[in-house]
Backbone as a ProteinNet text record, in pm:
[ID]
protein_1_A
[PRIMARY]
XXXXXXXXXXXXXXXXXXXXXXXXXXXXXXXXXXXXXXXXXXXXXXXXXXXXXXXXXXXXXXXXXXXXXXXXXXXXXXXXXXXXXXXXXXXXXXXXXXXXXXXXXXXXXXXXXXXXXXXXXXXXXXXXXXXXXXXXXXXXXXXXXXXXXXXXXXX
[TERTIARY]
-750.3	-817.3	-889.8	-837.5	-905.1	-1041.9	-1049.5	-1178.2	-1274.1	-1223	-1307.5	-1358.6	-1272.5	-1314.7	-1422.4	-1404.9	-1504.6	-1637.3	-1630.3	-1752.1	-1823.6	-1747.6	-1807.2	-1869.6	-1805.6	-1864.1	-1998	-2003	-2126.8	-2234.8	-2196	-2291.9	-2347.2	-2261.2	-2306.8	-2399.9	-2369.8	-2454.7	-2592.7	-2596.4	-2724.7	-2803.3	-2736.4	-2805.2	-2863	-2786.2	-2833.6	-2950.1	-2937.4	-3042.5	-3174.8	-3166.8	-3288	-3335	-3271.5	-3312.2	-3287.6	-3181.1	-3153.5	-3036.4	-2991.8	-2872.4	-2894.3	-3010	-3037.3	-3100.9	-3100.5	-3156.7	-3046.1	-2978	-2862.7	-2898.3	-3021.1	-3057.8	-3122.2	-3144	-3207.5	-3111.9	-3169.8	-3090.9	-3074.1	-2950.1	-2920.3	-2955.6	-3030.9	-3070.9	-2956.7	-2857.9	-2745.3	-2724.8	-2677.7	-2651.9	-2516.1	-2503.5	-2380.6	-2264.9	-2298.3	-2195.2	-2107.6	-2146.1	-2059.6	-1931.3	-1934.1	-1816.3	-1720.4	-1767.2	-1684.1	-1550.2	-1544.3	-1413.9	-1307.8	-1346.8	-1246.5	-1202	-1291.3	-1251.8	-1167	-1196.9	-1114.8	-974.2	-964.4	-833.2	-755.8	-825.2	-760.8	-709	-789.5	-747	-626.3	-627.1	-513.8	-388.1	-401.8	-283.6	-229.6	-317.6	-272.6	-196	-244.3	-175.4	-34.1	-21.2	112	202.4	146.8	228.5	273.8	182.3	218.6	314.8	288.8	377.4	515.7	519.1	647.8	725.6	656.3	724.7	774.7	694.9	737.9	857.5	855	967.2	1093.4	1078.8	1194.9	1256	1172.9	1225.1	1283.9	1237	1290.2	1416.5	1413.1	1522.1	1646.6	1630.1	1744.9	1811.7	1766.1	1827.3	1927	2032.4	2121.1	2043.7	2090.9	2019	1987.7	2080.8	2062	1967.4	1929.6	1844.7	1709.5	1675.2	1550.8	1427	1427.1	1310.3	1297.2	1408.8	1404.2	1344.1	1373.2	1316.1	1165.9	1111.8	966.3	908.8	980.8	933.9	930.7	1031.3	1032.6	916.3	890.3	777.1	646.7	622	499.1	496	611.6	618.2	583.5	628	595.8	444.6	377.1	231.2	164.9	212.6	157.6	182.1	301.7	334.5	250.9	227.6	143.6	1.5	-53.1	-188	-192.3	-88.5	-79.6	-72.5	10.2	22.8	-105.8	-178.8	-307.9	-404.9	-407.6	-492.8	-452.3	-321.3	-273.4	-314.8	-304	-343.9	-492	-575.4	-719	-745.5	-676.1	-695.2	-651.9	-539.1	-490	-587.1	-633.2	-727	-856.7	-906.2	-1029.5	-1010.8	-898.4	-871.2	-862	-789.3	-771.2	-900.7	-969.4	-1091.1	-1206.5	-1208.3	-1317.9	-1308.1	-1194.4	-1178.6	-1244.6	-1275.9	-1336	-1483.7	-1541.9	-1682.7	-1774.9	-1726.3	-1807.2	-1813.2	-1722.2	-1716.9	-1621.3	-1611.8	-1517.7	-1551.9	-1451.1	-1472.6	-1541.6	-1530.6	-1589.5	-1704.8	-1823	-1940.3	-2031	-2122.6	-2219.4	-2310.8	-2342.1	-2424.9	-2330.4	-2320.9	-2230.1	-2270.2	-2396.1	-2441.2	-2392	-2350.9	-2291.9	-2142.1	-2090.5	-1946.1	-1872	-1743.8	-1662	-1556.4	-1602.9	-1509.6	-1434.9	-1495.2	-1427.2	-1299	-1301.7	-1179.3	-1073.1	-1113.3	-1018.5	-959.6	-1043.2	-992.2	-894.6	-921.9	-826.3	-695.3	-704.1	-582.1	-502.5	-571.5	-502.9	-441	-507.4	-450.8	-323.9	-324.1	-204.2	-91.3	-123.8	-21.5	33.3	-52.3	-6.6	86.8	56.5	144.8	279.2	276.9	401.3	480.8	411.3	478	539.5	471.9	526.5	655.2	654.6	776	889.8	858.6	959.9	1013.5	924.3	965.7	1058.8	1023.6	1106.8	1245.1	1251	1381.2	1466.5	1409	1488.1	1518.7	1429.4	1458.1	1569.8	1588.3	1699.9	1833.9	1831.4	1954.3	1986	1893.9	1908.4	1983.6	2079.4	2150.3	2082.9	2011	1942.4	2036	2051.3	2135.7	2048.5	2084.5	2013.2	2073.2	1987.6	2035.7	2128.1	2114.5	2200.6	2343.2	2360.5	2490.9	2573.6	2514	2585.7	2651.1	2771.8	2844.4	2876.4	2847.8	2869.9	2990.8	3083.3	3199.4	3204.8	3186.3	3187.2	3091.4	2972.6	2869.7	2883.3	2984.7	3001.2	2977.5	2928.8	2900.8	3029.2	3063.2	3178.5	3125.4	3159.3	3106.8	3214.8
774.3	710.4	812.7	932.5	1036.7	1066	1072.5	1096.8	981.2	858.7	742.3	747	787.4	797.9	904.6	1017.7	1124.6	1083.6	1012	962.5	861.7	775.1	676.3	744.7	848.3	924.4	985.9	1039	1097.5	989.8	871.7	762.5	717.7	707	667.4	772.2	899	1007.6	1002.7	979.9	970.5	850.5	738.8	619.7	648	716.6	749.2	848.4	951.4	1052.9	994.9	890.8	830.5	707.6	679.2	566.3	431	418.9	294.2	215.8	254.1	191.5	43.4	6.1	-133.9	-212.1	-154.9	-222.6	-245.3	-359.6	-381.3	-394.7	-430	-447.4	-323.4	-220.7	-98.1	-20.6	46	128.9	267.5	312.2	444.7	548.3	652.6	752.5	847.8	793.3	871.7	832.5	925.2	895.7	826.2	750.5	677.5	772.7	894.2	991.3	1034.3	1000.8	1025.4	943	834.3	748.6	797.2	884.7	930	991.2	1085	1146.4	1045.5	950.8	855.3	760.6	721.5	634.3	708.7	834.1	913.6	931.2	967.2	982.6	851.1	742.7	611.3	573.2	596.8	564.7	645.7	774.6	859.8	816.6	788	746.8	612.4	521	391.1	407.8	495.4	517.7	567.9	669.4	724.6	624.7	552.9	459	341.3	282.1	162.8	195.8	304.7	342.4	378.6	454.8	493.3	374.7	282.2	164.7	73.9	55.5	-27.8	34.9	164.6	234.1	222	234.6	223.2	83.8	-20.4	-156.5	-191.6	-131	-159.2	-78.2	50.2	140.7	122.1	84.1	74.7	-62.4	-151.8	-282.8	-279.9	-356.9	-372.3	-432.2	-406.2	-450.6	-599.5	-679.6	-824.8	-874.8	-790	-832.7	-762.1	-697.5	-620.2	-706.2	-825.9	-912.2	-950.6	-961.7	-987.8	-867.2	-747.7	-627.5	-626.2	-665.4	-671.5	-781.7	-893.3	-1000.2	-952.1	-875.4	-820.8	-723.2	-642.8	-549.1	-623.6	-730.5	-807.3	-878.8	-922.3	-986.9	-888.9	-765.1	-662.5	-641.3	-643.6	-629	-745.1	-865.5	-983.1	-980.7	-943.9	-936.1	-828.5	-717.1	-611.2	-658.7	-735.2	-789.4	-886.9	-968.2	-1062.8	-988.6	-885	-806.5	-732.1	-690.6	-624.9	-718.7	-842.3	-941.4	-964.7	-963.6	-980.2	-861.7	-739.4	-620.5	-627.7	-667.9	-679.7	-783.3	-896.2	-999.5	-950	-879.4	-827.2	-723.5	-631.5	-528.5	-591.9	-691.4	-758.5	-828.1	-894.4	-964.7	-868	-758.9	-661.8	-585.7	-541.5	-461.8	-544.7	-674.3	-757.4	-776.7	-743.6	-754.7	-638.5	-529.9	-414	-440	-358.1	-377.9	-336.2	-251.5	-211.5	-321.2	-414.2	-521.3	-487.6	-577	-562.6	-442.1	-386	-277.8	-330.1	-459.1	-523.6	-611.6	-556.2	-632	-656.9	-750.3	-777.6	-658.6	-585	-464.9	-345.8	-295.8	-184	-56.4	-47.3	71.9	77.4	-35.6	-37.4	-65.1	-99.9	-124.7	8.8	1.3	122.8	116.6	112.4	116.4	249.1	353.8	483.2	474.5	400.5	381.6	312.3	211.6	139	230.2	314.2	407.3	507.4	553.8	643.9	571.1	443.5	364.3	351.9	326.2	316.2	449.3	559.7	691.3	714.4	673.8	687.7	599.5	476.4	388.3	444.2	505.5	567.3	684.3	764.1	875.1	821.5	712.4	649.4	595.9	536.3	487.8	602.5	715.7	831.2	879.5	885.4	926.6	827.7	699.5	596.5	609.7	633.3	651.3	772	882.2	1003.5	977.1	906.2	876	789.1	677.4	585.5	641.4	722.8	779.8	882.8	945.1	1039.2	966.1	839	758.6	686.8	688.3	609.3	688.3	622.9	680.5	632	717.5	681.4	708.4	608.8	626.2	618.2	694.8	688.9	575	500.5	384.2	424.5	547.3	591.3	617.3	642.2	674.5	550.3	434.9	313.4	250.9	207	137.4	-2	-104.3	-240.4	-298.8	-353.6	-422.8	-559.5	-664	-801.4	-821.8	-765.2	-784.9	-698.3	-612	-525.6	-381.7	-303.5	-163.8	-83.9	-9	80.6	220.1	312	446.5	549.9
1398	1508.6	1596.7	1600.6	1678.6	1618.4	1486.3	1419.4	1447	1445.4	1474.5	1618.2	1712.1	1851.9	1869	1803.4	1813.6	1750	1639	1574.1	1663.3	1727.6	1818	1939.4	1992	2102	2060.7	1939.6	1887.5	1873.7	1822.9	1805.8	1941.1	2041.8	2175	2235.5	2210.1	2261.2	2195.1	2064.5	1993.8	2044.7	2069.3	2121.9	2260.1	2343.6	2478.5	2473.7	2389.8	2380	2329.2	2246.9	2190.9	2267.9	2380.8	2463.2	2400.3	2320.4	2248.8	2308.1	2426	2484.4	2510.5	2559.1	2592.5	2477.7	2359.5	2241.6	2138.7	2148.3	2060.4	1912.2	1880.6	1739.5	1679.3	1761.9	1712.6	1622.2	1525	1434.3	1494.2	1502.3	1556.9	1450.3	1486	1385.8	1348.7	1281.7	1229.7	1083.7	1005.4	865.4	849.5	744.9	717	684.9	649.1	611.1	728.6	851.6	966.2	956.3	881.5	867.1	758.8	671.1	558.7	599.7	693.2	724.7	768.9	853.5	899.9	789	701	591.5	487.8	464.4	372.3	429.1	556.3	619.4	621.6	651.1	653.2	514.5	412.8	276	232.8	261.8	225.1	298.9	428.1	505.2	458.2	422.1	370	238.5	152.2	25	49.3	132.8	158.6	230.9	328	404.8	319.2	244.6	166.2	52.6	-17.3	-127.5	-74.4	34.6	93.1	145.7	212.5	266.8	155	52.3	-59.3	-130.2	-149.6	-212.6	-128.1	3.3	92.3	84.8	95.6	92.5	-43.6	-149.3	-282.6	-310.1	-278.6	-314.7	-229	-103.4	-14.1	-17.6	-100.1	-115.4	-231.2	-220	-336.5	-453.7	-574.3	-694.1	-692.7	-647.7	-650.5	-542.8	-449.7	-338.9	-338.9	-446.6	-447.6	-431.6	-484.4	-465.2	-318.2	-248.1	-105.1	-31.5	-78.6	-18.4	-27.5	-141.9	-157.6	-69.3	-55.3	34.2	179.1	219.5	355.7	372.8	271.6	275.9	300.2	226.6	242.6	377.2	425.4	556.7	667.8	653.5	753.3	760.3	646.2	646.2	719.6	696.4	763.7	913.4	953	1095.8	1162.9	1093.1	1147.8	1172.8	1081	1099.7	1217.1	1229.8	1341.5	1474.5	1482	1604.7	1637.7	1535.2	1556.1	1627.5	1586.2	1652.7	1796.8	1822.6	1960.1	2046.6	1993	2068.3	2103.3	2009.3	2035.3	2144.5	2140.3	2242.9	2380.3	2386.4	2514.9	2570.7	2485	2529.9	2577.5	2508.4	2549	2683.1	2700.3	2826.1	2943.8	2925.4	3034.5	3062.8	2956.4	2977.7	3032.8	3008.6	3059.7	3210.8	3270.3	3415.6	3490.1	3418.7	3484.7	3512.6	3600.8	3634	3520.1	3428.2	3311.8	3206.5	3211.2	3112.4	3000.3	2906.9	2796.1	2709.4	2648.6	2552.7	2427.5	2403.5	2285.9	2332.6	2337	2380	2260.1	2278.4	2171.6	2147.3	2252.1	2239.8	2221.1	2100.4	2072.8	2144.6	2188.3	2258.1	2402.5	2457.2	2590.9	2586.4	2471.1	2455.9	2454.6	2463.1	2463.6	2352.9	2230.4	2118.5	2114.2	2169.5	2172.3	2254.2	2365.9	2443.8	2358.8	2283.4	2199	2091.2	2032.6	1931.6	1992.6	2115.1	2181.9	2209.4	2248.8	2270.3	2140.7	2030.5	1901.1	1860.7	1892.1	1862.3	1943.6	2070	2153.3	2101.4	2060.9	2004.7	1873	1793.6	1668.6	1696.2	1799.1	1836.3	1885	1961.8	2006.2	1887.4	1791	1669.6	1590.8	1585.7	1515.1	1582.2	1713.1	1785	1761.6	1763.7	1736.7	1595.3	1499.5	1360.6	1346.7	1407.9	1398.3	1456.5	1570	1630.4	1538	1491.1	1409.4	1270.8	1217.1	1085.1	1092.7	1207.1	1220.7	1228.6	1264.2	1272.8	1141.9	1047.4	924	818	753.2	639.4	512.2	446.1	322.5	206.4	119.4	1.2	-122.5	-221.5	-348.8	-430.4	-499.5	-573	-687.2	-739	-848.2	-799.5	-669.8	-616.4	-584.4	-581.1	-544	-666.3	-650	-755.5	-702	-781.7	-736.7	-809.4	-731.4	-786.8	-720.7	-798.4	-749.9	-631.7	-641.6	-541.4	-418.9	-410.4	-294.3	-333.5	-241.3	-268.4	-252.2	-355.7	-350.7	-374.8	-289.5	-306	-293.8
[MASK]
+++++++++++++++++++++++++++++++++++++++++++++++++++++++++++++++++++++++++++++++++++++++++++++++++++++++++++++++++++++++++++++++++++++++++++++++++++++++++++

């Protein structure tokens, strides 16, 4: 998100320097390759996050409940998308009360998507701290070490 915020700052600067701020349909003279770093980073992070989360939900479940683990994994993705929509609605509601107007305007040259990206970066840093705290409290077991007797784990 930091890369996205910096790219948006650059785009706004180019729009201002070329006098395109009040022209919402004008094309900003920037190449599409400015978007490459953020999409590459996003793709790499998604690969690591999704594979790791799926492995965790599958591996840490008892053998008889592994399909439930995958269902929980998919439910977490759905809940995350739902919460993302709520965050956008809350940010739009709060930011529209300011004299500058909403961060999400029809004219992207006067909108402040960079503020939103900085907010997402801060929320991601908070999520990382939360993850580090809870992962230090978690007892991870290897599935090969578990022995099942009549549906109960004996170790």
